Structures are given as structure tokens and as C-alpha cells.
N, C-alpha and C positions, 0 to 999 in steps of 0.2 A: 700609263694612267689614262683613264677616260675622263676628260674635263666635262663637267656637268654645266652645260651652257643654258639649260632650260630654266635655271634660277638666277641668271645673270642680273646683277644689280639689285637683287632682292635680299632681304635679311632672313637668315635661316638659323634656327636653334638646332643644335646637334647635341644629343645626349648619349654617352657611352663611348669611351675612348680606348677600347681594345684595338686589336689589329684592324678589324673592318671599319671601326669608327674613325681611326686615324686616316685610313685610305679614303674614306668618304669625305672627310673634312678637307683633305688635300685636293680631291677631285672637284668639290664645290668651289673652293678658292681659285683653282686653275680655270674654272669656267666663269669666274667673275662674281660669284655670290659673296655676300657679306655674312660671314660665319661667326656665331658665338657658340663655342663648345664647352661642355661641362661633363662631369662625372662625379659619382659619389666618392670616388677614391682620390684623395689629394695627390698621390703619387702619379696617377694617370693624368690628371690635370697638369702637373708639373711637366710630365713628359711631353704632352701636347704643346704647351707653351714653349718648351725648349725647341720644339720642331717648327716653331713660327706660326702655330695655329692660334688665332685669337680665342682667349678663354674668358668666361665670365659666369658668375653665379646666376643660373637660370631662375632660381627661386626669387631673385630680386629684379629680374628683367621685366620690361614692359612688353607683354606678349602680343599687344595690339600691333607691334612693329613687325612681327614675324610672318613670312609667307608660308612657312612650313616648319614642323618639328620632324627632324630626321632621327629616328630612334634606332639604336643598335638592337640586333635581334635577340640578344640575351636579356634585354630589359623587359619586365612584364607589361604587356599591352592590355590584357583584359583580366587575366587570373594570375595569382589568387586574388589580386586586386590591381587596378591600373596604377602604374608608377606615378609619382607626384607630378612629373613633367607632362604625362598624358592628361591628367586632370586639368592642368593649367592650359594646355593646348585646346582641350575640348571646350573649356569655359570661354576661351577667346575665339572659338571658331576657326582654329588653325588646323590645317590638314596634318595628318600624322602618317609618315611614310618611312620606308627604309631604302637601303642601297640597291636592292633589286628593282624597286619601282623607279628609282633615278636612272638606272641602266635602261629599263624599258623605254623611258621617255627619250633618252639619247639615241637608242636604236631606231625609234620611229623617225626621229629627226634626221638620222643618217641613211634613210631609205630601206630599213628593215633587213639588215644582214641576217644570214642564217643563225638561228638561235634555238637550241634544244634545251629545255628545262627538265630536270629529273627530280622526282620526289618519291616518297614511299617510307614506310616504317623501317624496312630493312633493304639493304642492297644498293642504296643510292650511290655510295662512293665507288663501288666496283663498276656499276653501270655507267657512271659518268666517266671514269677512267677508260673503260673499254670502248665507249662510243668515241671518245676523243682519239684513242689509238686507231680505231677503224678509219676515221676520217683522215688522220695523218697517212695511214697506209695508202688511202685513196688519193693522196696528193693535195689535200686541203691544208690551208693555213688555219690552225685551230688555237683558240684560247680557251683554257679550262680554268674553272674556279667557282666561287660562290661559297657554299657551306663546306666544300672540300677544296683545299688548295688556296690560292691567293684570293683575297677579297675582290669581288666583281669589278669594282671601280679602280682597282689597281692593275687591271688587265690592259692590253694594248687597244687603242681605239679602232673603230671600224675602218677597214681598208680592203678594197678589192673583193675577193671571194672569201674573206675571213669568216670563220664560223665560231660561234660561242657555244660551249657545252658547259652548262651551269647546274650544279647541284643546289636544290632549294629545300631548306628546312621548313617545317610548318611555321615557325616563327617568322621566317623571311616572307613566306607567301602571305601571312597575315598583314604584313606591312607593304604589300604590292597590289593595290587595288586594280591596276590596269595591266597586270601580268598577261602577256600575250605572245607566248612562244610560237615559232613555226612548228615545232614538234614538242608536245608535252608528254612526259612519261610518268605514269603512276604505277609503281611496281606492286604494292601490296598495302594493306592496312591492318594493324592490330593495335591493341591498347598501348599507348605511349604518350608521354608528356601531358597526361591528363591534369596534372597540377597546374599546367599553363594554359589549358584550354577548357577546363571545367568538366566537360563530358566527352565521351567517345564520339557522340553525334557531332559536337562542335569541332572536334579534332578532324573528323572525316570531312565535315563541310569545308574547313580551311583547305585541306588537301585537294578537294574537288575543284577548288577555284583555279588551280593550275590547268585542269582539263577543260573547264568551262571557258577559260580565257584563250584557248588556242586560236590563233588568228584565222581569218577566213581563208580557206584553201589549204590550211595546215592539217596536221595529223596528230591524233591522240593515240598513244600507245598505252594500254591498260592491262595489267595482270589481273585475271578474272578468277583466281583461285581462292579468293575470300569473298564473302557476301557483300561487304561494303564496297569493294572495288568493282565487283561485278554489276552492282546497281548503278554505280557511277558511269560505267561503260554504257549501260542501257540508256541512261538519261542523256548522255552526250550524243549518242547515235540518234536518239529521238529528236534531239535539237538540231540535227543536220550536220554534226561534226563527223569527219572521216575518222573512224575508230578502228584501230588494229588491236585485236584481243590476243592475249599471250596466256598460255597455260602449260604448267608442267605436271598436271594431274590427269589429264585426259585429252582426247582428240577434239579439235575444233573443225567445224565445217569451213569456216573462213577465219584465218589468223595464223599464228605460229605456236606450235605445241611440241612437247617432248615425247618422243617415241623411243623407248630404250635409251640409247646414248645419242640419238639423232634429233636435231631440230628440224621440224617439218613445216614448210610453208604451204598452206592449203588455201585454195580459192574455190568456193562453192563445191566443196567436197573433193576437189581434184588437187593432188600433191603436185606443186609446181617447182619445188626445190627442196633438197635435203642436204643438211650439213651435219657431219659427224663431229661430236665433241669428244669422242673417245681419244684418249692420249694427250688431251690438252689439260695438263695438270693445274693450271691457273684457273680453270673453269670446272673443277671437280665438284660434284654434288648438285642436288636438284635446285638448291637456292641459286647457284651460279648458272644453272641452265636457264632459270627464269631471267637472270641478268643478261645472259647472252641473247636470249630470244627478244628481249626488249631492245637491246642495243642493235640487233639485226634489223628489227622493224624501223628503228629511228634512222639508221644509216641508209636503208632503202628509201625512206621518205625524203632524205637529204640528197639523194641522187646517186648513191653507190650501187654498183652492180653486185649481184649475189656472189659472184666468183671473187671479187675483190674483198668483200666482207669475210668470206671463208679464209682467204689468205691472212687477213688481219686477226681473225680469231686464233688461228694456229700460232701466231707470234706474240700474243698478248702475254706480258710478263706477270700480270697480277699486281696486287697491292701489297706493300709492306704491312706485316702484322695481321693480314687476313688470309689465313691459309697459305702463307708464303712459303714456298719450297726453298729452303735455305741451302741444303746441301745433301748429296747422296754419298755416304761413306760405306764402301763395300756394298752390301744390299740394303743398308739402313737409310731411309729417307727421313730428314729432319724437317719438321713443319712448324713455322712460327705463326700461331693464331692468337697472339697476345691481345688482339682486339676483342676476343671473346671474354667479355667482362661479366657475363651472366650465363645462367644454364641454357637459355634459349639460343644464344649465340654459339656456345659450345656444342650444342646438339648438332649443328650443321657440320662441324668438323667430325664429330664422332660417327655420323652417318656416312661420311665420305671415305672412311678408311676402315680397314680390319687389321688385326695384328698390332694393336696400338699399345705403346708404352707411354702412358699418359701423365703429363706433368700438370698438376692442378693445384689451386690454392691462391691465397692472397687475402684481401679483405672481403669477407663473404657478403653476398646479397641475400635478401629474404628468400627462404626456400632452399638455399644451398644447391646441392647437386641431386636432391631427391628426384626432381623431374627427369633426370638422365638415367634413372635405373633401367629402363627398357634397353638401353644401349651398352650396359655394362658387359654383355657377352663379347663385345667387339674389343674389349680392353684386356690385354694380357697381364698388365701390372700397372699400378698408379704410384706416382712419386709426389708426395704432398708437401707443399711449402706454405709458409706464411701463417698468419693468424687462423686461417680456416682449417689448417691441417688436422687438428683433433676432431672438429666437427665432421669433416669429410671422411676421416677414418671411421667414425661411428656409423656413418651412412653406408660406407662400403662394407663394413662388417666382414663376414666370411665369404662374400660374393666375389671379391677380387683381391688378389695379393697386393699389398701396398707397403711402402716404406715412408716413415716420417723423416723427410729430408731437411726440412727447415728453410734452406736457401736454394736458389736456383742453380748455383754452381754445383752443389752436391747432387741435386736432382738430374741435371744433364749428364754428369759423369756416370752415375749409376744406371740411368736409363739407357745411355749409349752402350754401355758394357753388356747389359742384359739383352738388348735388342740384337747386338752383334752375335751373342751366344745362343740366340733362340732357336736357330735352325729354320726360321720362317723364310719363305721365298721373298716376301716384301714387307719386312717389319718397318714400323713408323714410330719415330719418337715425336710426340705431338705435345707442343705447349699450347694448351687451350684452357686457361685457368679457371673459367667460370666464376671469376672474382675480379673485383677492382684491384688495382695495383698499390694503393696508397699506403699500405702497411710497410712496404719495402722500396717502392719506386715512385717517382713523382707522377708518372702517368703510364699508360699501357705502352706507348712508343718507347719510353726508356726501358721498360721491362723487355719488350721485344728486341730492342737493340742489344741488351745484355745477352739474351738467349742467342742471338745471331753471332755475337762475338765469341761466346763460349763454344758453340758448335764449330765455328770456323777455326778455333784453336785446337780442336781435337786432332790427334795425330792420325795420319793416314794408316790404314791397316797394313 
């Protein structure tokens, strides 16, 4: 736990008692703050009270007593309308912050230990995990968390050369007005969470704060393959920030770009280092090449030698449920991409393999799999499960052979048998559902765990 000493002896309102909220309440109390915590869920309030956290109905509180409102990131700050606690805090002139902001204040008080913050619409978790892995390979003491993994204030406190690698959602950035990482990474921007930010412009502006806030002498790493992020890189550089641009779509005079299966580090048109991603299954696909390029740039900024980074890349195991290579049985590779809960996410997997025996379906999203039609030629056969199965079957029509399997166990057994009998050199059984899991599973993790268990139970050839 990182005790929050910057609010010692002051009264703090805290709203939102999920995992990060509980961790924040404990950290505030450990640092000497007087906390009153609340949630719209009576069960959450009861859980906090049982944990020894003081609770009280903030609707009845005297807001003039509070030094701050600490808001959980899942609670609406601006859109679709401010939460009632936000309105009360604003009326009383009370600052509204989140756990990332509290961490930043403690970090400054502790002498600014190494801190990399990662954001973007896609790829945040993989890049966060990869950068932490690279730093560990380089011998660093690393704490990883934030939007991915443990809540940030539940991590170990600053010590020695300890480094913090923190994934930041737009909600968290919105509640961190003095966010100031040593290395800030913005991977990409595309429309997302507009219901919580109102417009794409506001969403991008919130994300840009992570880059604007990079501390003096720090480094901003920006993927420049979309217009929003490219403009942010230009503005940051014009403001005097050291910017490392990353691209997987074309060469850069200065920056890191993808050339075939190689990451190329260029300086003023001269290639200074090349790292091959060929054969690194956990970093397959252009989207993972972008993650790898960003992590490379960040690791260099934090002092790792290129050769050490190359070693770390080769040993990166990847993330569970994100194109996770579960098992190879005979010639058949089984891949768990349960995190692909929409067509956009499934596209990344379909573009990364050929000879695919595709397990898809669940609770469908708007548009279904129609956007994936250009990638149907990569699929040998589809195995459809869940509520979406009839809809997906209609979309596939006569373009791809398919079976209505209903459940995952049936789909895995049939896909495994067909892939083994296909005669292909490298067949792939791919769970990339392009759907939410809620018709049959509590979340995508449970669905992915079920897939992994089914695959590992298959008999060896």
C-alpha cells in the first residue's frame, strides 16, 4: 500500500467503493486522512464498513468540511451528467480528484521515482505488461497496476530504484489534473467512451493531458498512425517536450517504425537499431507491433539498452485472453482471444493468422461481424455459439462453412477435430468471439478460462 500523506489530518469524501475505491480509502487512512466513504450500493457500503473504513451518507454531509472529493473512475464526472457528489463538491468549492492524482502527489513527495503512464483506445494493457516485463528483464524493481492489475494505491510504496508502470484510462486521467509521468505513452485514438466524454474532441483532449503533463526532461511516446494522435505529437513537440513517434504504417525519419516484421529505430533518417519480431507469438500482428514499438521507446527512455530490450521482447509471455497461445497439439495452435468482445477487436486476431478455425458468438454487439467480411477468406470454418449464432450464420451465408454449436465445449471439440484433419501446415483454432460473454459467462475472463480448460483437456494425438 502507498499511504497518502498529502491529505494527512484533513477530511476527505470518497465515493465509489469498488476495488480501487477500497484501496484508496485504505491508503488515505494509512496516511492520516479522515475519510468518509459512500457508494450508491448498500452492499458496497457494508463491505467497506466491515473492512474498518468509516462510512457516511455524503448526501447529508457538510461539504464545507472536506478538503477533497476522491471519486472512483467509474463514476460519471462530466457526462452524461455529473454525479450528485460532483455537483455537491463543485458547489462547495471542493477539489475533485482520483487515485492516480493521489499517487502523483505522493510520488513528487518521494523524490519522483520512475513512472511510466500508458493510455490509448487500444493496446494499453499489453503495452503496460510488456514494458513492466522489459524493465524486470533489465533488473529493475517494478510495480504494475492502475487500470490494469492492482489499484495504484495498493502497490508497494516508493523505494530505491523502484519503477511504476501504470495503465491510465480516460476516466482516471480526467481525475488527475497534475498527472506528470517521466514517460507518457499515447498509443492511438479512435471513438470510445463518448457517452462519458460527450464528444470525440473531449475524449481526445482528456487523453492528451497525459502527454501534456510529462515532466520536464521526460519523454512522450506517441503512436502517430491516426490523425488525432499525430496532432497531439506535433503539439507536444512544439511545446518543447521530447517526443518519440511510433508507426506501424510507414517509415519515420526519427522514431520507431515497423518494416516487415522488424522494428526499426531511426534517427534523422539513419537506422540505429533493428529488432525482429518474427517468431515472437505473443507480439503477433500489427497492433502488437505498435505496442512493442511504444514499449521499446519507453524502456529506452527509462535507461534500458536496446540489446536488453530485445531479450525481453523475445521472452514476453503475452496476456491472458488477448491472443493467448494456449497450446499446440500436433500441428494445431489453440489461441484464446476471449477479450475480443467486438468486431474491431476480433479483426486484430483474424489479420494475424491464416487457416483459421474460428469460434465466434455470444451476446452480439451492434453491427455483428459484418465489418469482418474482408477477412473471411482467412477462415476455413466457423463454429458459432451463444445468442449471436443465428445472426452470425446469416452474415456468413455461403462464404464460409459453419456449424451452429451452441456452447463452447461443442465448438472446441469440433474445431479441434477439423483443424487436425485439415492437412494444413499451421492450422489455428481461434476463440475470438466478437461478442460479449454475458449470455453464457459472467465475463470474458471466465469464458477464456473455460476455453483454456477445454483445450488443455484435449487428448494428445
